C-alpha positions in Angstrom: 81.4 -63.6 56.2 78.7 -61.4 54.7 78.1 -57.7 55.2 75.1 -56.6 57.1 72.6 -54.9 54.8 71.8 -51.3 55.4 69.2 -51.1 58.2 65.7 -50.3 56.9 65.3 -47.3 59.2 68.4 -45.8 57.6 66.9 -46.1 54.2 63.7 -44.6 55.4 65.6 -41.7 57.0 67.4 -41.0 53.8 64.1 -41.0 51.8 62.5 -38.6 54.2 65.6 -36.4 54.3 65.4 -36.0 50.5 61.7 -35.3 50.6 62.4 -32.6 53.2 65.2 -31.0 51.1 63.0 -31.2 48.0 60.2 -29.5 49.8 57.8 -32.4 49.3 57.6 -32.2 53.1 57.8 -28.4 53.6 59.0 -26.7 56.9 56.3 -26.8 59.6 54.4 -29.7 58.0 53.1 -32.6 60.0 54.6 -36.0 59.1 51.7 -38.4 58.8 53.3 -41.6 60.1 50.5 -43.9 59.2 50.2 -42.6 55.6 54.0 -42.9 55.0 54.2 -46.3 56.6 51.4 -47.5 54.3 52.9 -45.9 51.3 56.3 -47.6 51.9 54.8 -50.9 52.9 56.6 -50.9 56.3 55.6 -51.0 60.0 55.8 -47.8 62.0 58.7 -49.1 64.0 61.5 -48.4 61.4 59.7 -45.2 60.5 59.8 -44.0 64.1 63.5 -44.9 64.3 64.1 -42.9 61.1 62.3 -39.9 62.6 64.6 -40.1 65.7 67.6 -39.9 63.4 66.2 -36.9 61.6 65.3 -35.3 64.9 68.9 -35.7 66.1 70.0 -33.9 62.9 67.6 -31.1 63.5 65.5 -31.7 60.5 62.5 -32.9 62.4 60.9 -31.6 65.6 59.1 -34.1 67.9 56.2 -32.6 69.8 54.6 -34.3 72.8 51.3 -36.0 71.9 51.3 -34.3 68.5 53.9 -36.3 66.5 56.7 -35.2 64.2 57.0 -32.0 62.2 59.5 -30.8 59.7 61.6 -28.2 61.5 60.9 -24.5 60.8 64.2 -22.6 60.8 64.0 -19.2 62.4 66.2 -16.2 61.5 68.0 -16.7 64.8 68.6 -20.4 63.9 70.0 -19.4 60.5 72.3 -16.8 62.0 73.7 -19.3 64.5 74.2 -22.0 61.9 75.9 -19.6 59.4 78.1 -18.2 62.2 79.4 -21.7 63.1 79.8 -22.7 59.4 81.8 -19.5 58.8 84.2 -20.3 61.7 84.6 -24.0 60.8 84.9 -23.7 57.1 87.2 -20.6 57.1 89.5 -22.5 59.5 89.4 -25.4 57.1 90.3 -23.2 54.1 93.4 -22.0 56.0 94.4 -25.5 56.7 94.0 -26.5 53.0 96.5 -23.7 52.1 99.1 -25.4 54.3 98.6 -29.0 53.7 97.0 -29.6 50.2 99.2 -31.0 47.5 99.3 -29.5 44.0 97.2 -32.4 42.7 94.6 -31.7 45.4 94.4 -28.1 44.3 94.0 -29.1 40.6 91.2 -31.4 41.7 89.5 -28.5 43.5 89.9 -26.3 40.4 88.3 -29.0 38.2 85.4 -29.2 40.6 84.9 -25.5 40.5 84.9 -25.5 36.7 82.0 -28.0 36.9 80.3 -25.7 39.3 80.7 -22.8 36.8 79.2 -24.9 34.0 76.3 -26.0 36.2 75.3 -22.3 36.6 75.1 -21.8 32.9 71.5 -22.5 31.7 72.9 -24.0 28.5 75.1 -26.6 30.2 73.8 -27.1 33.7 70.8 -27.1 36.0 69.8 -25.5 39.3 69.8 -28.9 41.1 73.3 -29.7 39.8 74.5 -26.3 41.0 73.2 -27.1 44.5 74.9 -30.5 44.5 78.3 -29.2 43.1 78.2 -26.2 45.4 78.0 -28.4 48.4 80.6 -30.8 46.9 83.1 -27.9 46.6 82.7 -27.1 50.3 82.9 -30.6 51.4 86.0 -31.2 49.3 87.7 -28.3 51.1 86.9 -30.0 54.4 88.3 -33.3 53.1 91.5 -31.7 52.1 91.8 -29.9 55.4 91.5 -33.1 57.4 89.9 -33.3 60.9 87.0 -35.7 60.7 85.3 -34.1 63.7 85.1 -30.7 62.0 83.8 -32.3 58.9 81.0 -34.1 60.9 80.0 -30.9 62.6 79.8 -29.1 59.3 77.8 -31.9 57.7 75.2 -31.8 60.5 75.0 -28.0 60.3 74.6 -28.1 56.5 71.6 -30.3 56.8 69.8 -27.6 58.8 71.0 -24.9 56.4 69.5 -26.9 53.5 66.0 -26.3 55.0 66.4 -22.7 53.8 69.1 -23.2 51.1 66.9 -23.1 48.0 65.2 -19.9 48.9 68.5 -18.1 49.5 70.1 -19.2 46.3 67.0 -18.4 44.3 67.2 -14.7 45.1 67.9 -12.7 42.1 71.7 -12.6 41.4 72.7 -14.7 44.3 74.0 -17.6 42.3 76.3 -15.3 40.3 77.5 -13.7 43.5 78.1 -17.1 45.1 80.2 -18.0 42.1 82.3 -14.9 42.4 82.9 -15.7 46.1 83.9 -19.2 45.2 86.4 -17.9 42.7 87.9 -15.7 45.5 88.2 -18.7 47.8 89.7 -20.8 45.1 92.2 -18.1 44.1 93.4 -17.6 47.7 93.7 -21.3 48.4 95.5 -22.0 45.1 98.0 -19.2 46.0 98.3 -20.7 49.5 97.4 -17.4 51.1 95.7 -18.7 54.3 94.6 -15.3 55.6 92.9 -14.4 52.4 91.3 -17.8 52.1 89.8 -17.5 55.6 88.6 -14.0 54.9 87.0 -15.1 51.5 85.1 -17.9 53.2 83.8 -15.6 55.9 82.6 -13.1 53.3 80.9 -15.9 51.4 78.9 -16.9 54.5 78.2 -13.4 55.5 76.7 -12.7 52.1 74.9 -16.1 52.2 73.3 -15.2 55.5 72.1 -11.9 54.2 70.4 -13.6 51.2 68.9 -16.3 53.4 67.6 -13.9 56.1 
């Protein structure tokens, strides 16, 4: 028995997703289906299927008789996304305090050390910081369990990424974010669930302020 290869539309969706996150397709821009199909050497059918996937994720907005556009995130959208992320991820941090093993916590500490190095211009890069920042949050969710919560957060984070770069590029925000991560890690490592939840909520409150 052979495994089914990844569907073409999934590959196209991932390619467009990365172009959106990298601002090659900026918020509000029209997605030229014909041009992209020609560029990729594919028919418009898998491209349209890919756009349906991105629309379901909130990254693309389909407009009647006008086509697909990269979603523009309003301030209200951001507030709602950050509010839900704060609730879900703070709850996850509390769960980690109660269920993570000592080895799990050491792994989380090692990941945070990588995040610290990535913020140092001499040892890291901005893109690596973005990647490790997200990896830290997702690892907390992994350790907390509950795949439904993790899926909800993953979908919300895709929408947040539409504005992520601009928020973290604000002067001093990366340093503030690291301090907030240290507070989260300290509370989780000490297995202080209440402090861990509060630290995550503070992290998202400050993130929203920078983003908005």
